[in-house]
Structures are given as C-alpha cells and as structure tokens.
PDB file with one MODEL, atoms N, CA, C and O in Angstrom:
MODEL        1
ATOM      1  N   ILE A   1     -46.213-100.118 -24.573  1.00  0.00           N
ATOM      2  CA  ILE A   1     -45.774 -99.304 -23.420  1.00  0.00           C
ATOM      3  C   ILE A   1     -44.393 -99.893 -23.132  1.00  0.00           C
ATOM      4  O   ILE A   1     -44.122-101.093 -23.175  1.00  0.00           O
ATOM      5  N   GLU A   2     -43.538 -98.879 -22.827  1.00  0.00           N
ATOM      6  CA  GLU A   2     -42.117 -98.992 -22.339  1.00  0.00           C
ATOM      7  C   GLU A   2     -41.946 -98.643 -21.011  1.00  0.00           C
ATOM      8  O   GLU A   2     -42.286 -97.510 -20.671  1.00  0.00           O
ATOM      9  N   GLU A   3     -41.498 -99.378 -20.231  1.00  0.00           N
ATOM     10  CA  GLU A   3     -41.341 -99.359 -18.815  1.00  0.00           C
ATOM     11  C   GLU A   3     -39.855 -99.575 -18.444  1.00  0.00           C
ATOM     12  O   GLU A   3     -39.238-100.605 -18.718  1.00  0.00           O
ATOM     13  N   ILE A   4     -39.284 -98.391 -17.724  1.00  0.00           N
ATOM     14  CA  ILE A   4     -37.998 -98.626 -17.255  1.00  0.00           C
ATOM     15  C   ILE A   4     -37.740 -99.157 -15.994  1.00  0.00           C
ATOM     16  O   ILE A   4     -36.948-100.089 -15.847  1.00  0.00           O
ATOM     17  N   ASP A   5     -38.433 -98.564 -14.935  1.00  0.00           N
ATOM     18  CA  ASP A   5     -38.236 -99.063 -13.566  1.00  0.00           C
ATOM     19  C   ASP A   5     -39.544 -99.443 -12.872  1.00  0.00           C
ATOM     20  O   ASP A   5     -39.587 -99.340 -11.646  1.00  0.00           O
ATOM     21  N   LYS A   6     -40.573 -99.857 -13.521  1.00  0.00           N
ATOM     22  CA  LYS A   6     -41.728-100.300 -13.009  1.00  0.00           C
ATOM     23  C   LYS A   6     -42.523 -99.078 -12.259  1.00  0.00           C
ATOM     24  O   LYS A   6     -43.731 -99.139 -12.030  1.00  0.00           O
ATOM     25  N   LYS A   7     -41.790 -98.082 -11.942  1.00  0.00           N
ATOM     26  CA  LYS A   7     -42.687 -96.935 -11.151  1.00  0.00           C
ATOM     27  C   LYS A   7     -42.858 -95.823 -12.157  1.00  0.00           C
ATOM     28  O   LYS A   7     -43.580 -94.905 -11.768  1.00  0.00           O
ATOM     29  N   SER A   8     -42.424 -95.727 -13.184  1.00  0.00           N
ATOM     30  CA  SER A   8     -42.707 -94.652 -14.226  1.00  0.00           C
ATOM     31  C   SER A   8     -43.184 -95.251 -15.669  1.00  0.00           C
ATOM     32  O   SER A   8     -42.617 -96.223 -16.168  1.00  0.00           O
ATOM     33  N   LEU A   9     -44.138 -94.668 -16.210  1.00  0.00           N
ATOM     34  CA  LEU A   9     -44.585 -95.169 -17.463  1.00  0.00           C
ATOM     35  C   LEU A   9     -45.157 -94.018 -18.237  1.00  0.00           C
ATOM     36  O   LEU A   9     -45.591 -93.038 -17.632  1.00  0.00           O
ATOM     37  N   VAL A  10     -45.178 -94.088 -19.522  1.00  0.00           N
ATOM     38  CA  VAL A  10     -45.716 -93.161 -20.427  1.00  0.00           C
ATOM     39  C   VAL A  10     -46.518 -93.898 -21.566  1.00  0.00           C
ATOM     40  O   VAL A  10     -46.075 -94.813 -22.260  1.00  0.00           O
ATOM     41  N   ILE A  11     -47.685 -93.382 -21.632  1.00  0.00           N
ATOM     42  CA  ILE A  11     -48.638 -93.829 -22.662  1.00  0.00           C
ATOM     43  C   ILE A  11     -48.966 -92.684 -23.544  1.00  0.00           C
ATOM     44  O   ILE A  11     -49.309 -91.585 -23.107  1.00  0.00           O
ATOM     45  N   ILE A  12     -48.843 -92.994 -24.863  1.00  0.00           N
ATOM     46  CA  ILE A  12     -49.213 -92.014 -25.894  1.00  0.00           C
ATOM     47  C   ILE A  12     -50.373 -92.517 -26.475  1.00  0.00           C
ATOM     48  O   ILE A  12     -50.564 -93.688 -26.803  1.00  0.00           O
ATOM     49  N   SER A  13     -51.398 -91.258 -26.626  1.00  0.00           N
ATOM     50  CA  SER A  13     -52.802 -91.644 -27.379  1.00  0.00           C
ATOM     51  C   SER A  13     -53.059 -90.358 -27.999  1.00  0.00           C
ATOM     52  O   SER A  13     -52.695 -89.334 -27.420  1.00  0.00           O
ATOM     53  N   PRO A  14     -53.724 -90.302 -29.263  1.00  0.00           N
ATOM     54  CA  PRO A  14     -53.906 -91.506 -30.123  1.00  0.00           C
ATOM     55  C   PRO A  14     -52.469 -91.682 -30.830  1.00  0.00           C
ATOM     56  O   PRO A  14     -51.638 -90.780 -30.939  1.00  0.00           O
ATOM     57  N   ASN A  15     -52.341 -92.867 -31.244  1.00  0.00           N
ATOM     58  CA  ASN A  15     -51.066 -93.310 -32.124  1.00  0.00           C
ATOM     59  C   ASN A  15     -51.662 -94.283 -33.018  1.00  0.00           C
ATOM     60  O   ASN A  15     -52.084 -95.345 -32.563  1.00  0.00           O
ATOM     61  N   PRO A  16     -51.739 -93.989 -34.343  1.00  0.00           N
ATOM     62  CA  PRO A  16     -51.359 -92.772 -35.062  1.00  0.00           C
ATOM     63  C   PRO A  16     -52.116 -91.491 -34.583  1.00  0.00           C
ATOM     64  O   PRO A  16     -53.236 -91.546 -34.075  1.00  0.00           O
ATOM     65  N   ALA A  17     -51.420 -90.338 -34.784  1.00  0.00           N
ATOM     66  CA  ALA A  17     -52.068 -89.145 -34.310  1.00  0.00           C
ATOM     67  C   ALA A  17     -52.568 -88.246 -35.573  1.00  0.00           C
ATOM     68  O   ALA A  17     -52.097 -88.293 -36.709  1.00  0.00           O
ATOM     69  N   GLY A  18     -53.536 -87.490 -35.157  1.00  0.00           N
ATOM     70  CA  GLY A  18     -54.138 -86.522 -36.304  1.00  0.00           C
ATOM     71  C   GLY A  18     -53.621 -85.214 -36.043  1.00  0.00           C
ATOM     72  O   GLY A  18     -52.659 -84.821 -36.704  1.00  0.00           O
ATOM     73  N   THR A  19     -54.258 -84.320 -34.957  1.00  0.00           N
ATOM     74  CA  THR A  19     -53.858 -83.130 -34.904  1.00  0.00           C
ATOM     75  C   THR A  19     -52.912 -82.815 -33.587  1.00  0.00           C
ATOM     76  O   THR A  19     -52.138 -81.860 -33.527  1.00  0.00           O
ATOM     77  N   ALA A  20     -53.115 -83.801 -32.532  1.00  0.00           N
ATOM     78  CA  ALA A  20     -52.369 -83.635 -31.249  1.00  0.00           C
ATOM     79  C   ALA A  20     -52.154 -84.887 -30.821  1.00  0.00           C
ATOM     80  O   ALA A  20     -52.824 -85.820 -31.264  1.00  0.00           O
ATOM     81  N   ILE A  21     -51.127 -85.069 -29.847  1.00  0.00           N
ATOM     82  CA  ILE A  21     -51.047 -86.284 -29.171  1.00  0.00           C
ATOM     83  C   ILE A  21     -50.956 -85.939 -27.588  1.00  0.00           C
ATOM     84  O   ILE A  21     -50.439 -84.920 -27.129  1.00  0.00           O
ATOM     85  N   ALA A  22     -51.505 -86.891 -26.908  1.00  0.00           N
ATOM     86  CA  ALA A  22     -51.445 -86.785 -25.477  1.00  0.00           C
ATOM     87  C   ALA A  22     -50.515 -87.762 -24.891  1.00  0.00           C
ATOM     88  O   ALA A  22     -50.576 -88.944 -25.228  1.00  0.00           O
ATOM     89  N   ALA A  23     -49.573 -87.294 -23.950  1.00  0.00           N
ATOM     90  CA  ALA A  23     -48.656 -88.177 -23.348  1.00  0.00           C
ATOM     91  C   ALA A  23     -49.189 -88.361 -21.918  1.00  0.00           C
ATOM     92  O   ALA A  23     -49.317 -87.348 -21.230  1.00  0.00           O
ATOM     93  N   PHE A  24     -49.497 -89.500 -21.434  1.00  0.00           N
ATOM     94  CA  PHE A  24     -49.916 -89.763 -20.010  1.00  0.00           C
ATOM     95  C   PHE A  24     -48.878 -90.361 -19.260  1.00  0.00           C
ATOM     96  O   PHE A  24     -48.587 -91.548 -19.403  1.00  0.00           O
ATOM     97  N   ILE A  25     -48.235 -89.517 -18.377  1.00  0.00           N
ATOM     98  CA  ILE A  25     -47.104 -89.638 -17.624  1.00  0.00           C
ATOM     99  C   ILE A  25     -47.544 -90.231 -16.122  1.00  0.00           C
ATOM    100  O   ILE A  25     -48.376 -89.631 -15.443  1.00  0.00           O
ATOM    101  N   SER A  26     -46.973 -91.336 -15.718  1.00  0.00           N
ATOM    102  CA  SER A  26     -47.265 -91.741 -14.346  1.00  0.00           C
ATOM    103  C   SER A  26     -45.877 -91.862 -13.782  1.00  0.00           C
ATOM    104  O   SER A  26     -44.955 -92.523 -14.259  1.00  0.00           O
ATOM    105  N   ILE A  27     -45.866 -91.067 -12.610  1.00  0.00           N
ATOM    106  CA  ILE A  27     -44.466 -91.071 -11.908  1.00  0.00           C
ATOM    107  C   ILE A  27     -44.671 -91.295 -10.510  1.00  0.00           C
ATOM    108  O   ILE A  27     -45.755 -91.040  -9.985  1.00  0.00           O
ATOM    109  N   GLU A  28     -43.609 -91.796  -9.818  1.00  0.00           N
ATOM    110  CA  GLU A  28     -43.616 -92.008  -8.462  1.00  0.00           C
ATOM    111  C   GLU A  28     -43.516 -90.748  -7.470  1.00  0.00           C
ATOM    112  O   GLU A  28     -44.104 -90.742  -6.389  1.00  0.00           O
ATOM    113  N   LYS A  29     -42.839 -89.837  -7.859  1.00  0.00           N
ATOM    114  CA  LYS A  29     -42.659 -88.644  -7.219  1.00  0.00           C
ATOM    115  C   LYS A  29     -42.679 -87.339  -8.042  1.00  0.00           C
ATOM    116  O   LYS A  29     -42.423 -87.303  -9.246  1.00  0.00           O
ATOM    117  N   THR A  30     -43.004 -86.275  -7.290  1.00  0.00           N
ATOM    118  CA  THR A  30     -42.768 -84.886  -8.013  1.00  0.00           C
ATOM    119  C   THR A  30     -41.374 -84.705  -8.573  1.00  0.00           C
ATOM    120  O   THR A  30     -40.375 -84.914  -7.885  1.00  0.00           O
ATOM    121  N   GLN A  31     -41.329 -84.347  -9.724  1.00  0.00           N
ATOM    122  CA  GLN A  31     -39.961 -84.093 -10.454  1.00  0.00           C
ATOM    123  C   GLN A  31     -40.232 -83.251 -11.716  1.00  0.00           C
ATOM    124  O   GLN A  31     -41.365 -83.053 -12.154  1.00  0.00           O
ATOM    125  N   LYS A  32     -39.131 -82.788 -12.249  1.00  0.00           N
ATOM    126  CA  LYS A  32     -38.915 -82.151 -13.453  1.00  0.00           C
ATOM    127  C   LYS A  32     -39.016 -83.220 -14.549  1.00  0.00           C
ATOM    128  O   LYS A  32     -38.348 -84.250 -14.461  1.00  0.00           O
ATOM    129  N   VAL A  33     -39.920 -82.969 -15.677  1.00  0.00           N
ATOM    130  CA  VAL A  33     -40.103 -83.829 -16.702  1.00  0.00           C
ATOM    131  C   VAL A  33     -39.847 -83.187 -17.975  1.00  0.00           C
ATOM    132  O   VAL A  33     -40.483 -82.180 -18.286  1.00  0.00           O
ATOM    133  N   PHE A  34     -38.800 -83.782 -18.880  1.00  0.00           N
ATOM    134  CA  PHE A  34     -38.598 -83.067 -20.088  1.00  0.00           C
ATOM    135  C   PHE A  34     -39.309 -83.971 -21.357  1.00  0.00           C
ATOM    136  O   PHE A  34     -39.019 -85.156 -21.522  1.00  0.00           O
ATOM    137  N   LEU A  35     -40.126 -83.357 -22.090  1.00  0.00           N
ATOM    138  CA  LEU A  35     -40.571 -84.087 -23.393  1.00  0.00           C
ATOM    139  C   LEU A  35     -39.946 -83.404 -24.567  1.00  0.00           C
ATOM    140  O   LEU A  35     -39.753 -82.189 -24.612  1.00  0.00           O
ATOM    141  N   SER A  36     -39.607 -84.342 -25.619  1.00  0.00           N
ATOM    142  CA  SER A  36     -39.245 -83.835 -26.788  1.00  0.00           C
ATOM    143  C   SER A  36     -39.723 -84.687 -27.961  1.00  0.00           C
ATOM    144  O   SER A  36     -39.733 -85.917 -27.912  1.00  0.00           O
ATOM    145  N   LEU A  37     -40.109 -83.994 -28.988  1.00  0.00           N
ATOM    146  CA  LEU A  37     -40.562 -84.774 -30.167  1.00  0.00           C
ATOM    147  C   LEU A  37     -39.701 -84.374 -31.149  1.00  0.00           C
ATOM    148  O   LEU A  37     -39.438 -83.189 -31.355  1.00  0.00           O
ATOM    149  N   THR A  38     -39.195 -85.389 -31.836  1.00  0.00           N
ATOM    150  CA  THR A  38     -37.945 -85.227 -32.778  1.00  0.00           C
ATOM    151  C   THR A  38     -38.425 -86.027 -34.154  1.00  0.00           C
ATOM    152  O   THR A  38     -39.274 -86.919 -34.155  1.00  0.00           O
ATOM    153  N   ASP A  39     -37.801 -85.593 -35.188  1.00  0.00           N
ATOM    154  CA  ASP A  39     -37.910 -86.408 -36.322  1.00  0.00           C
ATOM    155  C   ASP A  39     -37.005 -87.551 -36.427  1.00  0.00           C
ATOM    156  O   ASP A  39     -36.288 -87.740 -35.444  1.00  0.00           O
ATOM    157  N   MET A  40     -36.890 -88.329 -37.388  1.00  0.00           N
ATOM    158  CA  MET A  40     -35.967 -89.442 -37.403  1.00  0.00           C
ATOM    159  C   MET A  40     -34.512 -89.261 -37.495  1.00  0.00           C
ATOM    160  O   MET A  40     -33.720 -90.191 -37.343  1.00  0.00           O
ATOM    161  N   THR A  41     -34.115 -87.830 -37.791  1.00  0.00           N
ATOM    162  CA  THR A  41     -32.784 -87.575 -37.893  1.00  0.00           C
ATOM    163  C   THR A  41     -32.424 -86.924 -36.433  1.00  0.00           C
ATOM    164  O   THR A  41     -31.305 -86.490 -36.158  1.00  0.00           O
ATOM    165  N   GLY A  42     -33.450 -86.922 -35.613  1.00  0.00           N
ATOM    166  CA  GLY A  42     -33.056 -86.312 -34.093  1.00  0.00           C
ATOM    167  C   GLY A  42     -33.243 -84.846 -33.922  1.00  0.00           C
ATOM    168  O   GLY A  42     -33.007 -84.245 -32.874  1.00  0.00           O
ATOM    169  N   LYS A  43     -33.725 -84.259 -35.131  1.00  0.00           N
ATOM    170  CA  LYS A  43     -34.139 -82.724 -35.042  1.00  0.00           C
ATOM    171  C   LYS A  43     -35.284 -82.509 -34.026  1.00  0.00           C
ATOM    172  O   LYS A  43     -36.325 -83.141 -34.206  1.00  0.00           O
ATOM    173  N   ILE A  44     -35.176 -81.667 -32.969  1.00  0.00           N
ATOM    174  CA  ILE A  44     -36.179 -81.460 -32.146  1.00  0.00           C
ATOM    175  C   ILE A  44     -37.414 -80.333 -32.608  1.00  0.00           C
ATOM    176  O   ILE A  44     -37.233 -79.130 -32.794  1.00  0.00           O
ATOM    177  N   LEU A  45     -38.613 -81.021 -32.725  1.00  0.00           N
ATOM    178  CA  LEU A  45     -39.812 -80.236 -33.364  1.00  0.00           C
ATOM    179  C   LEU A  45     -40.564 -79.607 -32.280  1.00  0.00           C
ATOM    180  O   LEU A  45     -41.084 -78.503 -32.444  1.00  0.00           O
ATOM    181  N   ARG A  46     -40.650 -80.248 -31.186  1.00  0.00           N
ATOM    182  CA  ARG A  46     -41.585 -79.667 -30.123  1.00  0.00           C
ATOM    183  C   ARG A  46     -40.784 -80.053 -28.895  1.00  0.00           C
ATOM    184  O   ARG A  46     -40.155 -81.111 -28.913  1.00  0.00           O
ATOM    185  N   SER A  47     -40.765 -79.264 -27.829  1.00  0.00           N
ATOM    186  CA  SER A  47     -40.285 -79.676 -26.446  1.00  0.00           C
ATOM    187  C   SER A  47     -41.230 -78.938 -25.453  1.00  0.00           C
ATOM    188  O   SER A  47     -41.731 -77.820 -25.580  1.00  0.00           O
ATOM    189  N   VAL A  48     -41.355 -79.846 -24.416  1.00  0.00           N
ATOM    190  CA  VAL A  48     -42.190 -79.163 -23.324  1.00  0.00           C
ATOM    191  C   VAL A  48     -41.381 -79.731 -22.074  1.00  0.00           C
ATOM    192  O   VAL A  48     -40.885 -80.856 -22.024  1.00  0.00           O
ATOM    193  N   ASN A  49     -41.330 -78.748 -21.059  1.00  0.00           N
ATOM    194  CA  ASN A  49     -40.927 -79.307 -19.830  1.00  0.00           C
ATOM    195  C   ASN A  49     -41.558 -78.611 -18.692  1.00  0.00           C
ATOM    196  O   ASN A  49     -42.011 -77.471 -18.783  1.00  0.00           O
ATOM    197  N   GLY A  50     -41.576 -79.354 -17.573  1.00  0.00           N
ATOM    198  CA  GLY A  50     -42.230 -78.785 -16.379  1.00  0.00           C
ATOM    199  C   GLY A  50     -42.189 -79.531 -15.245  1.00  0.00           C
ATOM    200  O   GLY A  50     -41.583 -80.594 -15.381  1.00  0.00           O
ATOM    201  N   ILE A  51     -42.659 -79.305 -14.125  1.00  0.00           N
ATOM    202  CA  ILE A  51     -42.576 -80.147 -12.864  1.00  0.00           C
ATOM    203  C   ILE A  51     -43.894 -80.710 -12.725  1.00  0.00           C
ATOM    204  O   ILE A  51     -44.878 -79.972 -12.691  1.00  0.00           O
ATOM    205  N   TYR A  52     -43.997 -82.097 -12.632  1.00  0.00           N
ATOM    206  CA  TYR A  52     -45.063 -82.835 -12.717  1.00  0.00           C
ATOM    207  C   TYR A  52     -45.181 -83.513 -11.233  1.00  0.00           C
ATOM    208  O   TYR A  52     -44.165 -83.802 -10.601  1.00  0.00           O
ATOM    209  N   GLY A  53     -46.388 -83.727 -10.766  1.00  0.00           N
ATOM    210  CA  GLY A  53     -46.623 -84.282  -9.418  1.00  0.00           C
ATOM    211  C   GLY A  53     -46.681 -85.774  -9.647  1.00  0.00           C
ATOM    212  O   GLY A  53     -46.848 -86.321 -10.737  1.00  0.00           O
ATOM    213  N   GLN A  54     -46.503 -86.425  -8.337  1.00  0.00           N
ATOM    214  CA  GLN A  54     -46.773 -87.919  -8.225  1.00  0.00           C
ATOM    215  C   GLN A  54     -48.018 -88.244  -8.776  1.00  0.00           C
ATOM    216  O   GLN A  54     -49.026 -87.553  -8.628  1.00  0.00           O
ATOM    217  N   GLY A  55     -47.950 -89.453  -9.510  1.00  0.00           N
ATOM    218  CA  GLY A  55     -49.240 -90.009 -10.094  1.00  0.00           C
ATOM    219  C   GLY A  55     -49.311 -89.719 -11.628  1.00  0.00           C
ATOM    220  O   GLY A  55     -48.282 -89.696 -12.303  1.00  0.00           O
ATOM    221  N   SER A  56     -50.525 -89.504 -12.153  1.00  0.00           N
ATOM    222  CA  SER A  56     -50.646 -89.304 -13.613  1.00  0.00           C
ATOM    223  C   SER A  56     -50.680 -87.870 -13.923  1.00  0.00           C
ATOM    224  O   SER A  56     -51.207 -87.056 -13.164  1.00  0.00           O
ATOM    225  N   SER A  57     -50.106 -87.547 -15.066  1.00  0.00           N
ATOM    226  CA  SER A  57     -50.383 -86.202 -15.729  1.00  0.00           C
ATOM    227  C   SER A  57     -50.509 -86.323 -17.210  1.00  0.00           C
ATOM    228  O   SER A  57     -49.916 -87.191 -17.852  1.00  0.00           O
ATOM    229  N   GLU A  58     -51.229 -85.506 -17.688  1.00  0.00           N
ATOM    230  CA  GLU A  58     -51.487 -85.526 -19.383  1.00  0.00           C
ATOM    231  C   GLU A  58     -50.729 -84.188 -19.820  1.00  0.00           C
ATOM    232  O   GLU A  58     -50.854 -83.064 -19.332  1.00  0.00           O
ATOM    233  N   VAL A  59     -49.884 -84.620 -20.901  1.00  0.00           N
ATOM    234  CA  VAL A  59     -49.356 -83.488 -21.464  1.00  0.00           C
ATOM    235  C   VAL A  59     -49.607 -83.648 -23.055  1.00  0.00           C
ATOM    236  O   VAL A  59     -49.168 -84.605 -23.693  1.00  0.00           O
ATOM    237  N   ARG A  60     -50.395 -82.554 -23.639  1.00  0.00           N
ATOM    238  CA  ARG A  60     -50.785 -82.436 -24.983  1.00  0.00           C
ATOM    239  C   ARG A  60     -49.711 -81.752 -25.792  1.00  0.00           C
ATOM    240  O   ARG A  60     -49.115 -80.769 -25.354  1.00  0.00           O
ATOM    241  N   ILE A  61     -49.472 -82.272 -26.959  1.00  0.00           N
ATOM    242  CA  ILE A  61     -48.508 -81.858 -27.902  1.00  0.00           C
ATOM    243  C   ILE A  61     -49.205 -81.593 -29.296  1.00  0.00           C
ATOM    244  O   ILE A  61     -49.884 -82.477 -29.819  1.00  0.00           O
ATOM    245  N   SER A  62     -49.044 -80.501 -29.817  1.00  0.00           N
ATOM    246  CA  SER A  62     -49.754 -80.417 -31.192  1.00  0.00           C
ATOM    247  C   SER A  62     -48.913 -80.779 -32.358  1.00  0.00           C
ATOM    248  O   SER A  62     -47.780 -80.314 -32.482  1.00  0.00           O
ATOM    249  N   VAL A  63     -49.426 -81.577 -33.194  1.00  0.00           N
ATOM    250  CA  VAL A  63     -48.738 -82.163 -34.344  1.00  0.00           C
ATOM    251  C   VAL A  63     -49.540 -81.849 -35.616  1.00  0.00           C
ATOM    252  O   VAL A  63     -49.365 -82.431 -36.687  1.00  0.00           O
ATOM    253  N   ASN A  64     -50.333 -80.985 -35.424  1.00  0.00           N
ATOM    254  CA  ASN A  64     -51.181 -80.545 -36.656  1.00  0.00           C
ATOM    255  C   ASN A  64     -50.412 -80.075 -37.912  1.00  0.00           C
ATOM    256  O   ASN A  64     -50.807 -80.331 -39.050  1.00  0.00           O
ATOM    257  N   ASP A  65     -49.274 -79.359 -37.634  1.00  0.00           N
ATOM    258  CA  ASP A  65     -48.554 -78.802 -38.946  1.00  0.00           C
ATOM    259  C   ASP A  65     -47.597 -79.757 -39.414  1.00  0.00           C
ATOM    260  O   ASP A  65     -47.126 -79.524 -40.528  1.00  0.00           O
ATOM    261  N   LEU A  66     -47.152 -80.916 -38.733  1.00  0.00           N
ATOM    262  CA  LEU A  66     -46.131 -81.723 -39.046  1.00  0.00           C
ATOM    263  C   LEU A  66     -46.652 -82.655 -40.284  1.00  0.00           C
ATOM    264  O   LEU A  66     -47.845 -82.927 -40.420  1.00  0.00           O
ATOM    265  N   PRO A  67     -45.677 -83.096 -41.135  1.00  0.00           N
ATOM    266  CA  PRO A  67     -46.029 -83.964 -42.145  1.00  0.00           C
ATOM    267  C   PRO A  67     -46.430 -85.282 -41.628  1.00  0.00           C
ATOM    268  O   PRO A  67     -46.370 -85.552 -40.429  1.00  0.00           O
ATOM    269  N   LYS A  68     -46.927 -86.277 -42.724  1.00  0.00           N
ATOM    270  CA  LYS A  68     -47.168 -87.578 -42.352  1.00  0.00           C
ATOM    271  C   LYS A  68     -45.869 -88.208 -42.021  1.00  0.00           C
ATOM    272  O   LYS A  68     -44.909 -87.933 -42.741  1.00  0.00           O
ATOM    273  N   GLY A  69     -45.716 -89.022 -41.017  1.00  0.00           N
ATOM    274  CA  GLY A  69     -44.428 -89.804 -40.862  1.00  0.00           C
ATOM    275  C   GLY A  69     -44.284 -90.403 -39.462  1.00  0.00           C
ATOM    276  O   GLY A  69     -45.269 -90.488 -38.728  1.00  0.00           O
ATOM    277  N   ILE A  70     -43.217 -90.769 -39.127  1.00  0.00           N
ATOM    278  CA  ILE A  70     -42.906 -91.384 -38.054  1.00  0.00           C
ATOM    279  C   ILE A  70     -41.892 -90.353 -37.112  1.00  0.00           C
ATOM    280  O   ILE A  70     -40.813 -89.953 -37.550  1.00  0.00           O
ATOM    281  N   TYR A  71     -42.291 -90.077 -36.074  1.00  0.00           N
ATOM    282  CA  TYR A  71     -41.755 -89.352 -35.006  1.00  0.00           C
ATOM    283  C   TYR A  71     -41.175 -89.978 -33.718  1.00  0.00           C
ATOM    284  O   TYR A  71     -41.727 -91.020 -33.364  1.00  0.00           O
ATOM    285  N   LEU A  72     -40.164 -89.525 -32.959  1.00  0.00           N
ATOM    286  CA  LEU A  72     -39.811 -90.095 -31.688  1.00  0.00           C
ATOM    287  C   LEU A  72     -40.180 -89.135 -30.638  1.00  0.00           C
ATOM    288  O   LEU A  72     -39.777 -87.973 -30.697  1.00  0.00           O
ATOM    289  N   LEU A  73     -40.948 -89.572 -29.649  1.00  0.00           N
ATOM    290  CA  LEU A  73     -41.299 -88.937 -28.369  1.00  0.00           C
ATOM    291  C   LEU A  73     -40.315 -89.417 -27.295  1.00  0.00           C
ATOM    292  O   LEU A  73     -40.285 -90.580 -26.892  1.00  0.00           O
ATOM    293  N   LYS A  74     -39.485 -88.398 -26.846  1.00  0.00           N
ATOM    294  CA  LYS A  74     -38.616 -88.932 -25.580  1.00  0.00           C
ATOM    295  C   LYS A  74     -38.968 -88.199 -24.486  1.00  0.00           C
ATOM    296  O   LYS A  74     -38.996 -86.969 -24.526  1.00  0.00           O
ATOM    297  N   VAL A  75     -39.305 -88.981 -23.281  1.00  0.00           N
ATOM    298  CA  VAL A  75     -39.737 -88.287 -22.043  1.00  0.00           C
ATOM    299  C   VAL A  75     -38.746 -88.797 -20.947  1.00  0.00           C
ATOM    300  O   VAL A  75     -38.599 -89.978 -20.632  1.00  0.00           O
ATOM    301  N   SER A  76     -38.190 -87.887 -20.498  1.00  0.00           N
ATOM    302  CA  SER A  76     -37.216 -88.038 -19.262  1.00  0.00           C
ATOM    303  C   SER A  76     -37.428 -87.249 -17.997  1.00  0.00           C
ATOM    304  O   SER A  76     -37.908 -86.116 -17.981  1.00  0.00           O
ATOM    305  N   GLY A  77     -37.056 -87.894 -16.990  1.00  0.00           N
ATOM    306  CA  GLY A  77     -37.221 -87.298 -15.670  1.00  0.00           C
ATOM    307  C   GLY A  77     -35.914 -87.543 -14.848  1.00  0.00           C
ATOM    308  O   GLY A  77     -34.857 -87.878 -15.382  1.00  0.00           O
ATOM    309  N   GLU A  78     -36.066 -87.358 -13.554  1.00  0.00           N
ATOM    310  CA  GLU A  78     -35.056 -87.608 -12.728  1.00  0.00           C
ATOM    311  C   GLU A  78     -34.616 -89.037 -12.616  1.00  0.00           C
ATOM    312  O   GLU A  78     -33.442 -89.291 -12.347  1.00  0.00           O
ATOM    313  N   ASN A  79     -35.502 -89.982 -12.810  1.00  0.00           N
ATOM    314  CA  ASN A  79     -35.236 -91.506 -12.412  1.00  0.00           C
ATOM    315  C   ASN A  79     -35.812 -92.384 -13.558  1.00  0.00           C
ATOM    316  O   ASN A  79     -35.933 -93.601 -13.414  1.00  0.00           O
ATOM    317  N   PHE A  80     -36.149 -91.766 -14.646  1.00  0.00           N
ATOM    318  CA  PHE A  80     -36.572 -92.488 -15.822  1.00  0.00           C
ATOM    319  C   PHE A  80     -36.197 -91.927 -17.118  1.00  0.00           C
ATOM    320  O   PHE A  80     -35.730 -90.788 -17.131  1.00  0.00           O
ATOM    321  N   SER A  81     -36.348 -92.621 -18.289  1.00  0.00           N
ATOM    322  CA  SER A  81     -36.269 -92.006 -19.636  1.00  0.00           C
ATOM    323  C   SER A  81     -36.712 -93.189 -20.472  1.00  0.00           C
ATOM    324  O   SER A  81     -36.343 -94.357 -20.355  1.00  0.00           O
ATOM    325  N   THR A  82     -37.625 -92.639 -21.392  1.00  0.00           N
ATOM    326  CA  THR A  82     -38.187 -93.628 -22.409  1.00  0.00           C
ATOM    327  C   THR A  82     -38.377 -92.821 -23.799  1.00  0.00           C
ATOM    328  O   THR A  82     -38.570 -91.606 -23.856  1.00  0.00           O
ATOM    329  N   ARG A  83     -38.309 -93.510 -24.681  1.00  0.00           N
ATOM    330  CA  ARG A  83     -38.607 -93.114 -26.199  1.00  0.00           C
ATOM    331  C   ARG A  83     -39.508 -94.177 -26.797  1.00  0.00           C
ATOM    332  O   ARG A  83     -39.409 -95.402 -26.726  1.00  0.00           O
ATOM    333  N   GLN A  84     -40.442 -93.392 -27.426  1.00  0.00           N
ATOM    334  CA  GLN A  84     -41.522 -93.993 -28.105  1.00  0.00           C
ATOM    335  C   GLN A  84     -41.743 -93.545 -29.497  1.00  0.00           C
ATOM    336  O   GLN A  84     -41.714 -92.330 -29.692  1.00  0.00           O
ATOM    337  N   LYS A  85     -41.972 -94.387 -30.558  1.00  0.00           N
ATOM    338  CA  LYS A  85     -42.517 -93.893 -31.861  1.00  0.00           C
ATOM    339  C   LYS A  85     -43.844 -93.428 -31.853  1.00  0.00           C
ATOM    340  O   LYS A  85     -44.735 -94.002 -31.228  1.00  0.00           O
ATOM    341  N   VAL A  86     -44.024 -92.324 -32.581  1.00  0.00           N
ATOM    342  CA  VAL A  86     -45.276 -91.697 -32.703  1.00  0.00           C
ATOM    343  C   VAL A  86     -45.618 -91.628 -34.298  1.00  0.00           C
ATOM    344  O   VAL A  86     -44.786 -91.105 -35.040  1.00  0.00           O
ATOM    345  N   PHE A  87     -46.735 -92.108 -34.790  1.00  0.00           N
ATOM    346  CA  PHE A  87     -47.053 -92.183 -36.053  1.00  0.00           C
ATOM    347  C   PHE A  87     -48.096 -90.964 -36.334  1.00  0.00           C
ATOM    348  O   PHE A  87     -49.154 -90.853 -35.714  1.00  0.00           O
ATOM    349  N   LYS A  88     -47.690 -90.119 -37.286  1.00  0.00           N
ATOM    350  CA  LYS A  88     -48.543 -88.985 -37.621  1.00  0.00           C
ATOM    351  C   LYS A  88     -49.262 -89.453 -39.030  1.00  0.00           C
ATOM    352  O   LYS A  88     -48.588 -89.764 -40.012  1.00  0.00           O
ATOM    353  N   LYS A  89     -50.657 -89.468 -39.024  1.00  0.00           N
ATOM    354  CA  LYS A  89     -51.477 -89.889 -40.261  1.00  0.00           C
ATOM    355  C   LYS A  89     -51.651 -88.702 -41.100  1.00  0.00           C
ATOM    356  O   LYS A  89     -52.278 -88.780 -42.157  1.00  0.00           O
TER     357      LYS A  89
ENDMDL
END
C-alpha cells in the first residue's frame, strides 16, 4: 500500500491478476480521479476517469487480453497521486 497524504490510498486486488483488477480508492473528498494502466515503457493500455465520492470506491479494469508481465497502475486525483505495480499471471 502506497500512501501519499494519509487521507487517500489505493489498494489493488487481486495482484497478481487474472482477468481483471479492482482498484479500491479511498479519498477524503469528492473529486475527479484518473486511472491509467501502462506497460513498463509507459504506453497507456487502459484508462478510466470519473468523479468519485468521499470514502471508498471500487474501479474494475479488465486485463484479460493483456500478456503476462508487469504493469503500472497510476491513480491520481486533485490532492494525491500513486503508482503501483500490477502483475498479470
């Protein structure tokens, strides 16, 4: 778990992933959040953005058609940004 300001955190499950990952985002205030899944070269493979409310939200991202390997999930909002490795099995 990577925590930036103790008020926002992101948990990825399952990791390693099979067909999809779920990012559980906990934020202190309603805000626009941008999620991007990239390969290790920085190429964006998936992106999701939306306005999420205070508290916890779950965002599901399909990884079914991606090859096995290591990816980066970047999650950023108005007052936080985090990057985590995602393993695809």
